N, C-alpha and C positions, 0 to 999 in steps of 0.2 A: 583607378579607384581614388576617391577623394582623400586627401591627407588630413582633412578637417573633421572627418567623422569621429565621434567619441564612442567610448565603450558603452555608455548609456544608450546611445542611439541603437546599438546592436542588442544589448541584453534586454531592452524593453520590448523587443519584438516577440511575437508569438512564434512557436515552432513552425507553424504553417507559413507564416510570413518569411521566416529565415530560410525555409526550404525553397520557397519560390525565388528568393533573391540569390541563393547559392546556385540553384539550377540555371538561372538566367545569367549567372556570372557577374551579377551586380555586387555581390559579396563573395569572398572566398571562405571556405570552411576554416582555413587556418586563421583568418582574421576573426571569424566568429568565435572559434574555440579560444583564441588568445584573449578576446574580450571577456569571456566568461572566466578564464583562469585569472585574469586581472581582478575581476570582481570578487572571486573567492579570496585572493590574497588581500584584498582591501577590507573585507567585512567578516570573513568567517572566523577570525580570531575571537570575535564577540559572540557569534551565533553557535559555532561548534557543529555545523551540519556535516562536515566531512571528517572521516577518520584517515583517509588516504587520498592524496591528490596526485594523479599521474600526468604531470604536465608534458613530459617528453613523449610518453606513449600516445596521449590524446592528440598532440600536434602532429605526430607521425601519421596517425590514422586520418587526421584532417587533410594532410598533404596527399595521402593516397586517394581520398574522396575527391579532392580537387582535380587530381590527375585523371581519375575515371570520368568525371563530368566533362572535362576538357576533351576527352576522347569520345564523347558521346555514349558513354557506358555507365551512366549513373545506376548504382545497384538497387536503389529504392527511392521512393518519394521523399524520404527523410535523409537522404544522403548528405553528409556534411554537417548535420545538426547535432550538436553535442548533447550528452546525457549524463545524469548522475545515477549510479547503480547502488542499490542497497547492499550492505556488506554481508549478505547472506547467500549471494550467488558466487560460485567459484570463478576465479580468474587466474590465468597462468602468469600474468605479468604484474599482479598486485596482491598484497595479502588479503586473505579472507578470514576475518576474525569473529564474525557474528557478534561483535560487541563484547567478547568474552576473553578473559585472560587465558582460558583454556586453549585458545588458538592464536595467541599473540604472535605475530610475525609469520604465521603459517601461510605458505603459498601452495595452491593446489596444482597437481600435475595435469589438470584438464580444465577446460572452460565449461561452465554450465551451458545448457542448450540456449537459454535466454541470452547469455553473454555472446555465444557464437552467432546467434541470429542478429544481434546488434552489430557485431563486427561485419557480418556478411552484408548487412544493409548499409554499410559505410557510415555508421553513427559513432563518432569518437566518444570514448568513455572518459569523462573528466576525472572521475575518482569514485571511491566507495564511501557511502554515507553512513552516519552513525545510526544506531538502533538499540533498543532494549536487548539485553543479552539473550541470544538465541531466540529473539522475537517474542520474549515474554515480558509484557508490560504495556502500559497505556500512556506513557509519558516521556519515554526515552531518557528517564532518569536511572534506569537499571543498567545502562551501559557501563562496562568496566573501565572505560577510558575517559569519558567526558559527558557533561550534560549539554544537550542541545536546547537552544532558546527559541521562542516563537518570535519571528520578525515583527509581528504586530505589537508585541509587548514583551520585551526581553526578560521580564520577571515571571513569565508564564510558560507553561509547557507547550511544545509543538505537536502534542499527540504522540502515540506510540502504537506499535513498536517502530514504525517507520518515520519517526519524527525528523530524521536527518534528510530524507528525500523531500518531504513536504516543506521543510524550512529552506532547503536549497532552491526550490521552485518559487516560494513566496518572496524570497529575498533577491530573485533574479540572478542567482549564481548558476542556474541551469535552466534551460527552456523545457526540458523533459526529465522525467525520473522514472525509475522502476522501484516498485515496492512489493511487499507480500502481504497477504491478508488471511490470517488464521481465524480471527474473531472480530475483525474490523481494522486491522493495522494499516490498510491503505485508506479506507474511507474516513476513519476517525481523525487521523492527522490532516487529511484534506479539509475536513469540516472546520477545524480550528485554525487553519492557516489561509482560508479562502482560496483553496485550489481545488482541482478536480481529481478524483481518484476512483478507479473502477476495480471491483472484484469480479473477474470473469467467471463464467460457468466453470465449475470444478472439472479438471481434466482437459481443458482447452488450451492451457498454457503449460508447457512442459515443466515438471519439477525436477528433471535430471540436473544435478549440480546445485539445486537449492537445498541448503543444509536444513534437514528436517527438524521441525519443532513437533508438530502433530500431523502425521502424514495424510490423514483423511480429511483434514481441514485446511492445510496450507495451500495457498494459490497465489502465484505471482501475477502482477497486473500493472497496468500503465497509470502514470500520474502526469498531469499537465496543468497549465493555467487556463486552458479553454477546453470545451467539450471536443471540438474538432482536433486539437492537438493530441488529446488523449486517444481519440479514435485512430488517428494515423499511427500512433505507437502500438496500440492494440493489434492492428493489422500486421505489424512487423513481428511481434513476439508470439502470436497465437499459431496453433497448428499441431498436427499429430506428431508425436515423437516416439518411435519404437523403443527407445532407451528408457522411457518412463512407462512402467506397467499400468499406471492409472490414466495415461493419456488416451483420449477418445479419438478414434479415427473417423472424424466427421468434420465437414467444412464448417467454419464459423460463418455467421451471417455477415452481410455487408455493413459493417459498423461505420465505415467512412461515408458511404452513401447515405446511411441513416442520419448521420450528423449533419451532412450538407442539406438533406431534405428538411430536417427539423428546423434548421435556421430560418426557414421561410415563415415559421411561426403558426402554422395551422394545425390544430389538434382536434379538429372536428371528427366526431365519432370515437375518440379515444375514451375508454373507461378507466378511471383511476380509483383505487381503493385506499382509504385512510385506515390504517390498522388501529383498531380500538385499544388493543393492549399496549401500544407504543405511544401513549399520551396519558395525561392525568397528573397525579401527584409526583413530585420530584423533578418536574421540568421547569427550568428557569423561565420567568415570565417573558423575557426578551426573546427566548428561543420559541416559545409558543406563539408570540406575536409574529415573528418572522415566518413561522410555518403557516399560520393562517393567511398571511399576505401572499405566500407562495401558492396556496390553494386557490386564492382568488385569481391570481394571474393565470394559473392553469385553466381555470374555468373561463376566464376572459378569452383564452386562446381557442375555446371550443370544446374542451374536455368536459366530461361528466364525472363528478366526484361523489362517491358513496362511501359509507363506513363499512368496514369489513371486520368480522369477528374471527380472530385466530386464537382460540382459547388456550392452546398449549404453549403459546409464546411466553406465557407467564413462568414456565418451567425451564426456559432456555438457559438462563444464567446458571442454574444449578446443574443441569445436564452438561453444559459446556465445561464447567470447572470440575467435572469428573472425567469426561472423555479426554479432554486435552491433557491434563496431568498424567493420565494413564499412558497415553501415547508418548508423552515426554519421557516418562520413566523408561520406556522401551528404547526410544530413539537415542537418548543421551547416554545409554550404557556403553556406547562405542567409545566414549571419551574416557579411556581407562589407563592412560599413560603408557600403554604397551606398544602402540603402533605409530602415533603421531601426536603432535601437540605438546602441551606442558607435561613435564615429568618432575615430580618433587620427591626427594628422599632417596634418589638412586645413587647412593654412596657406598653400596656394598654391605651396609649394616641393617638394611630393611628387606623384608620379604616382598614378593610381588604384591601380595594383598595389602601390605602396609604402604607400599609406594602408590598403589591405586587409591587407597583411602586418603593419604596425604595430598595427592594431586587433586582429587575431587574436592577436598576441603579448601584448598588454596585457589583452585581454578574457577569454581562456580560461585556466583553471587547468591545473595540471600533469597531472591525471588525464584531463581532456578532451583535452588535446594528445596524451597517450600513446595514447588510443584512436583519435583521428583518424589518427595516423601508422600504427598497426597496421592499421587498416581500409583506408587508402589503399594500403598495401603489398599487403594481401591481395587487393585488387581490381585490382592492376596487371598489365600484360601479363607473362606468364610465371609469375606467382604465383597467378593466379586459379584455375586448375584444381587446383593442388597444395594450396591452402589453402581458399579460399571454397567452391569446388566440392565438395571433399571434406567440408567441414563440413556442407553442405546434405544430402549423402548420409547422414551420421551422424544428422542431424535426422530424416530419414525413418525410419531404423532405430529411433530412440527412439520415434517415434509408433507404429510397429508393435509395439514392446515393450508400450506402454500398451494398445493394442487387444487384443493377445493376453491380457494380464493381466485385462482387464475381461470377457473371456469366462468367467472362472472366479470372479471376486470382484466385489463391488459397489463397494468403494473400496480404495485403497491407503493405508498409513500409514507414517510415519517420524518421527524427530525433525525439527523445523523447521530447527534449526541444530545443528552438531556440538558447540558449546560454549555456555556462557552469555556474556553481553556482556563483551567485553574492555575493557581500560583505554584511555581516550583517549590518543592518541599512540602506542600500542603497536605498531600495524601500518601507520602512515602511510608509512613508508619501505620497506615490504615488500608490494608490490602482489599478488604471488602468494598470500601468506598471507591477505591481505584477500579475494581472490577465492574462496578455499577456504571462506570463511564462508557462501557461498551454494550450497555443494555439493548440498544436499538439495532446493533450490527450483528450480534451473535446468531440470530435465527438463520440468516442467509448461509452462513458457513456450515451450520448443522445440516441444512438441506442440500447444499452443493449447488445452489442457484446463483444468479448474478445480481449485482447491485452497483450503484454509483452514488457518490456524494458530489453534489454541485453546490457552489456557494449560493446562499440565499440572502446575503446582506450582512449587516452589522447589527448586533443586539442593541436595543434601545436602553438596556440596563447599563452596559459598560463599553459600548462601541467596539466590541470584539466580534470576530467572525462567527457566523452560524452556517450550518450546512443542511441542505435538503437531501434526504436519502430516497433514491428511486430503486425499487426492487422488481426484478423480472424473472420469468421462469428460466429453467435451464435452456440454453441456446436461444434465449430471447434477449441477448445482449444488445442487439440492434434497437430494441424498444427503448432501452436506457438512453442511447445516443440521440434518437429522434426526439424524445420528450425532453431530455436534458438540454439539447441545443435550442429547442423552441423556448424553453423556460429561460435559458441564459440570455437569449436575444431580447426577450420581453423584459427581463429584470434590469438589464443594462449594467454599466460599470459599477464596481464596488469600491467604496472608500474615496 
């Protein structure tokens, strides 16, 4: 191997390119992993993408991948390519904090299924990435440990809740990343960092070992810098898991084949719907301009674009912010200071109830407390039917809107976010304004269907990234990859 190769020569490659070179033994996984560890050491002090870096563990995994490849036993097509893992998936060899003081320093006795699949595929885990506490937030400012900054402009947010994973990708600290998407926490950070993020069909990526925020909404998914890279990772992490009661025992479509086919650029015969309710007032002019340009490019590739009416999407925000807090109220009851995690006031002078109250007061941040209180109220006697019950009815109507739309079109499209990334601190004291940032992404989670955010350029307003959201039916994830890859090839490089 050449002694003149620089870290930048390595970290600038796509995951697919790295996989090819590692498989051909033109690069070693150890060399690739070390280059990314060096990149993290060089720049993450300013960006704050990682909460934990596992240099020793990732290099050991890289060495094992190199040995397997040398023996002709490569465990997967991504063997040796390192990854960044959102700190909401359990890992036996690194803390799992979920960005909360409640779990500071806690190590799980077991790996999440996604973690185990990465290890089995020979993918070294560089470390755990920062996130809004328990995945509650749109800016990664709700982490109990640090603020993550957007590599495109360090005064701005990288999205949330998975801003750490997106920032690691955008800054070339990792070629691949894992996120979770409860209401847009993969797609929205992808949009504002000019990366690719996919929310798979609910139930197709195991939630075993994914610390729950809202169980009926949470979905782990792949993040990358290209559509093909994301497809390759999707293939690794998807699949039925009997340990997850919500896991669906059905084969996923050929997402890698779809991405490769889409790169040829022919969308003849594809019907695309523009959602009427996901445009109009409140959208930044540069975002609208970018979206219109993307529509033209898709048309130029042979697609037919029509407007689609999804009338109940207008109620998605309200329904989501009743269903999610209700599930949060239930799921976070387990953090009671009795079994694991933080314990405050355990000095012999306080009752168990007092220790529990003191711990939850000290351990949870403001946004988590806000959602617990909203959810507890929504589930309370007298409020259940008026709030939670009504929200579930709206959820059904939104799912019906999607089903009706997919009778006429193959995919739906919209901007991923209404604006480009806002400044750090700008919306911290305005929760409703923060919630509105997820306006376009929420309906997909309520319906359990699939969606992708792919970069659509830089806004003419401020030169910051804009994302195009593609939405597909349940088990139509391959449609996202085919159309996303075709659009990506036509769009060309960004920046």
